[in-house]
C-alpha positions as CSV (number, residue, x, y, z in Angstrom):
1,L,-2.9,58.6,-61.6
2,L,-1.4,55.9,-63.9
3,A,2.1,56.9,-62.9
4,L,1.2,56.8,-59.2
5,G,-0.5,53.4,-59.6
6,A,2.5,52.0,-61.4
7,W,4.8,53.4,-58.6
8,F,2.6,51.9,-55.9
9,V,2.6,48.5,-57.6
10,A,6.4,48.6,-58.0
11,V,6.9,49.5,-54.4
12,L,4.5,46.8,-53.3
13,A,6.3,44.2,-55.4
14,V,9.7,45.2,-54.0
15,G,8.3,45.1,-50.5
16,L,6.8,41.6,-51.0
17,G,10.0,40.3,-52.4
18,F,11.9,41.7,-49.4
19,I,9.5,40.2,-46.9
20,R,9.6,36.8,-48.7
21,R,13.4,36.9,-48.6
22,L,13.2,37.5,-44.9
23,T,10.5,34.9,-44.1
24,R,11.8,32.0,-46.2
25,P,14.9,31.4,-44.0
26,L,12.7,31.8,-40.9
27,A,10.3,29.2,-42.2
28,G,13.2,26.8,-42.9
29,L,14.5,27.4,-39.4
30,A,11.1,26.7,-37.9
31,E,10.7,23.5,-39.8
32,A,14.1,22.3,-38.8
33,A,13.3,23.2,-35.2
34,R,10.1,21.2,-35.3
35,A,12.0,18.2,-36.8
36,A,14.6,18.5,-34.0
37,G,11.9,18.5,-31.4
38,R,10.6,15.2,-32.8
39,G,14.1,13.8,-32.3
40,D,15.5,14.1,-35.9
41,R,19.1,14.9,-35.3
42,G,19.8,15.1,-39.0
43,A,17.5,18.1,-39.5
44,R,19.4,21.2,-40.6
45,A,18.3,24.8,-41.2
46,P,19.1,26.5,-44.6
47,E,22.0,28.9,-44.1
48,T,20.7,31.7,-46.3
49,G,19.2,35.2,-45.8
50,P,20.3,38.3,-43.9
51,R,23.3,38.1,-41.6
52,E,21.3,37.7,-38.4
53,L,19.3,34.8,-39.8
54,L,22.4,33.3,-41.3
55,E,24.1,33.3,-37.9
56,A,21.0,31.9,-36.2
57,A,20.8,29.0,-38.7
58,R,24.5,28.3,-38.3
59,A,24.2,28.2,-34.5
60,F,21.2,25.9,-34.8
61,N,23.0,23.5,-37.1
62,E,26.1,23.5,-34.9
63,M,23.8,22.7,-31.9
64,Q,22.2,19.8,-33.9
65,A,25.6,18.4,-34.8
66,R,26.8,18.5,-31.2
67,I,23.7,16.8,-29.9
68,A,23.9,14.2,-32.6
69,R,27.5,13.4,-31.6
70,F,26.5,13.3,-28.0
71,D,23.7,10.9,-28.7
72,A,25.9,8.7,-30.8
73,E,28.5,8.5,-28.1
74,R,25.9,7.7,-25.5
75,M,24.5,4.9,-27.6
76,R,28.0,3.5,-28.2
77,M,28.6,3.6,-24.5
78,L,25.3,1.8,-23.7
79,G,26.1,-0.8,-26.4
80,A,29.6,-1.4,-25.1
81,V,28.3,-1.8,-21.5
82,G,25.7,-4.3,-22.6
83,H,28.2,-6.2,-24.7
84,D,30.9,-6.3,-22.1
85,L,28.5,-7.5,-19.5
86,R,27.7,-10.7,-21.5
87,T,31.1,-12.3,-20.8
88,P,31.1,-12.2,-17.0
89,I,27.4,-13.1,-16.8
90,T,28.1,-16.2,-19.0
91,S,31.1,-17.1,-16.8
92,L,29.1,-16.7,-13.6
93,R,26.2,-18.8,-15.1
94,I,28.6,-21.7,-15.9
95,R,29.9,-21.6,-12.4
96,A,26.4,-21.4,-10.9
97,E,25.4,-24.6,-12.8
98,M,27.9,-26.5,-10.7
99,L,26.2,-25.6,-7.4
100,D,23.7,-27.8,-5.6
101,E,20.1,-27.4,-6.7
102,P,18.8,-25.3,-3.7
103,E,21.5,-22.7,-4.3
104,R,21.7,-23.0,-8.1
105,A,18.1,-22.2,-9.1
106,P,17.8,-18.6,-7.7
107,M,21.3,-17.7,-8.8
108,V,20.7,-19.0,-12.4
109,R,17.4,-17.1,-12.5
110,T,19.0,-13.9,-11.5
111,L,21.8,-14.3,-14.0
112,D,19.3,-14.9,-16.8
113,E,17.5,-11.7,-15.9
114,M,20.8,-9.8,-16.0
115,A,21.5,-11.4,-19.4
116,V,18.1,-10.2,-20.7
117,M,18.9,-6.6,-19.5
118,A,22.4,-6.7,-21.1
119,D,20.9,-7.8,-24.4
120,G,18.3,-5.1,-24.1
121,L,21.0,-2.5,-23.7
122,V,22.7,-3.7,-26.9
123,A,19.3,-3.7,-28.8
124,F,18.5,-0.2,-27.5
125,A,21.9,1.2,-28.7
126,R,21.4,-0.4,-32.1
127,G,17.9,0.9,-32.4
128,Q,19.1,4.5,-32.0
129,G,22.6,4.4,-33.3
130,D,22.3,2.9,-36.8
131,A,23.9,4.9,-39.7
132,E,21.6,3.4,-42.3
133,A,20.9,5.5,-45.4
134,V,17.5,7.1,-45.9
135,A,15.5,5.9,-48.8
136,E,11.9,5.4,-49.9
137,V,10.3,2.5,-48.0
138,D,7.1,0.6,-49.1
139,L,5.3,0.5,-45.7
140,A,2.6,-1.9,-46.9
141,A,5.2,-4.4,-48.1
142,L,7.2,-4.0,-44.9
143,L,4.2,-4.6,-42.7
144,A,3.1,-7.6,-44.8
145,R,6.5,-9.2,-44.4
146,L,6.5,-8.6,-40.6
147,C,3.0,-10.1,-40.1
148,V,3.7,-13.2,-42.3
149,G,7.1,-13.8,-40.7
150,R,5.9,-13.5,-37.1
151,G,2.5,-15.1,-37.5
152,A,0.4,-12.0,-37.1
153,T,-2.8,-11.1,-39.0
154,L,-2.9,-8.2,-41.5
155,A,-6.2,-6.6,-42.2
156,A,-7.1,-6.1,-45.9
157,P,-7.0,-4.0,-47.9
158,T,-3.6,-2.5,-47.5
159,P,-3.3,0.9,-49.2
160,R,-0.2,2.0,-51.0
161,A,2.0,3.9,-48.5
162,T,5.6,5.1,-49.2
163,V,7.6,6.8,-46.5
164,R,11.2,8.1,-46.5
165,G,13.3,6.5,-43.8
166,R,15.6,3.7,-42.9
167,A,14.1,0.4,-43.8
168,V,16.0,-1.7,-41.2
169,A,15.2,0.7,-38.4
170,L,11.5,0.9,-39.3
171,T,11.4,-2.9,-39.5
172,R,12.8,-3.0,-36.0
173,A,10.3,-0.5,-34.7
174,L,7.2,-2.1,-36.2
175,G,8.5,-5.5,-35.4
176,N,8.7,-4.6,-31.7
177,L,5.0,-3.7,-31.8
178,V,4.0,-7.0,-33.3
179,D,6.3,-8.9,-31.0
180,N,4.9,-7.2,-27.9
181,A,1.3,-7.9,-29.1
182,L,2.1,-11.6,-29.6
183,R,4.1,-11.9,-26.3
184,Y,1.8,-10.1,-23.9
185,G,-1.5,-10.2,-25.7
186,G,-1.5,-13.6,-27.3
187,A,-2.4,-12.3,-30.8
188,A,-1.4,-9.5,-33.1
189,R,-3.6,-7.9,-35.8
190,G,-2.0,-5.2,-38.0
191,R,-3.8,-2.6,-40.0
192,L,-2.5,0.1,-42.3
193,A,-4.4,3.3,-43.2
194,V,-3.5,6.5,-45.1
195,A,-5.1,9.9,-44.5
196,D,-4.1,13.5,-44.4
197,G,-0.6,13.0,-45.7
198,A,0.3,10.4,-43.1
199,A,0.4,6.6,-42.9
200,T,-0.9,5.0,-39.7
201,V,0.0,1.4,-38.6
202,A,-2.2,0.0,-35.8
203,V,-1.3,-3.2,-34.0
204,E,-3.8,-4.6,-31.5
205,D,-3.8,-7.6,-29.2
206,D,-6.1,-9.5,-26.9
207,G,-4.2,-8.9,-23.7
208,P,-5.3,-7.7,-20.3
209,G,-4.8,-4.0,-21.1
210,I,-3.0,-1.3,-19.2
211,A,-4.2,1.0,-16.5
212,P,-4.7,4.5,-18.1
213,E,-2.3,6.2,-15.7
214,R,0.5,3.7,-16.6
215,I,0.2,4.0,-20.4
216,E,2.7,6.8,-20.9
217,T,5.3,5.2,-18.5
218,M,5.3,2.1,-20.8
219,F,7.6,4.1,-23.2
220,E,10.3,4.6,-20.5
221,P,13.3,2.2,-20.7
222,F,13.1,-1.0,-18.6
223,V,9.4,-0.4,-17.8
224,R,7.1,-3.4,-18.5
225,G,3.5,-4.3,-18.1
226,E,4.5,-7.0,-15.7
227,A,7.3,-6.9,-13.2
228,S,9.5,-9.9,-14.2
229,R,12.2,-9.9,-16.8
230,S,12.4,-13.6,-17.3
231,L,13.0,-15.1,-20.7
232,E,9.6,-16.9,-20.6
233,T,7.5,-13.7,-20.3
234,G,9.5,-11.2,-22.3
235,G,12.5,-8.9,-22.5
236,A,13.9,-6.0,-20.5
237,G,11.2,-3.5,-21.3
238,L,13.0,-1.6,-24.1
239,G,10.8,-2.5,-27.1
240,L,8.4,0.4,-26.9
241,S,11.2,2.8,-26.1
242,I,13.2,1.7,-29.1
243,A,10.1,1.9,-31.3
244,R,9.1,5.4,-30.3
245,S,12.7,6.7,-30.6
246,I,12.9,5.3,-34.2
247,L,9.5,6.6,-35.2
248,R,10.2,10.1,-33.8
249,A,13.5,10.2,-35.6
250,H,11.5,9.6,-38.8
251,G,9.1,12.5,-38.0
252,G,6.4,10.2,-36.7
253,E,4.9,9.2,-33.4
254,L,3.8,6.2,-31.4
255,A,0.9,6.0,-29.0
256,L,-0.9,3.3,-26.9
257,R,-4.5,3.0,-25.9
258,N,-6.8,0.4,-24.5
259,R,-9.2,-1.2,-27.0
260,E,-12.7,0.2,-26.7
261,D,-14.5,-3.0,-27.6
262,G,-12.9,-5.2,-24.9
263,E,-9.6,-6.2,-23.4
264,G,-6.4,-5.5,-25.2
265,I,-4.0,-2.7,-26.3
266,V,-3.8,-0.8,-29.6
267,A,-0.3,0.5,-30.5
268,T,-0.6,3.2,-33.2
269,A,2.5,4.3,-35.2
270,T,2.1,7.4,-37.5
271,L,4.6,8.3,-40.2
272,P,4.5,11.2,-42.8
273,L,4.1,10.0,-46.3
274,A,6.9,10.7,-48.9
275,G,6.6,14.0,-50.7
276,D,5.0,12.7,-53.8
277,E,2.2,11.1,-51.8
278,G,1.7,13.6,-49.0
């Protein structure tokens, strides 16, 4: 019986080791696939394990590399189009200023709207095409700088929250949320919370709110809460699209909802904490 028991334990240990050797690459591939689904084009599957899993991981990594190159080329093209449009728009605006008042005003207004859209294209390309290095980012300090620099209110206390990401890109994403709240809602109040291995940044305003059926469409490029694209009322409607793309590339998410206690919108950005905190 002792010999049989020892044999059974040995066989069980070998079987468990074999199963673990098979499942570890599968778990890595699944995690990389989830990250890719969130928009992280830098996610790669570990190229280890049996031949079939090794080939699957290599195929996935090649697909990710091709998609990343395609996205980078698309962003470069958008940025180039937006940049090249600035020169003819500026030239046309100078000529329009020489016209008589009845003809000048509508033409100048249209050209200003076109300039806003061109600038938005450049900003959109920069928001998704940066090659900034990934490092640990103090999210509390970043949010405090944003609120102080833009005249927003930051709720206290602010817990310690460190995330791994690109500091400039995250500043742009959260800055867009604060700017939108100030521009369309008249006020911006930021709040940072930490729970369940994630940091949550909420930015609320005192604006008129958004119809529930339109909330998800606000993340689409060139969609705004109000129809005009004049310089007085805002930009081209790319701020939320840029912010969500950046946050998803960091493994996070961005959501909008109407405030429950009155008029206004709450933009909620969620990011996973760095490994030592999560």
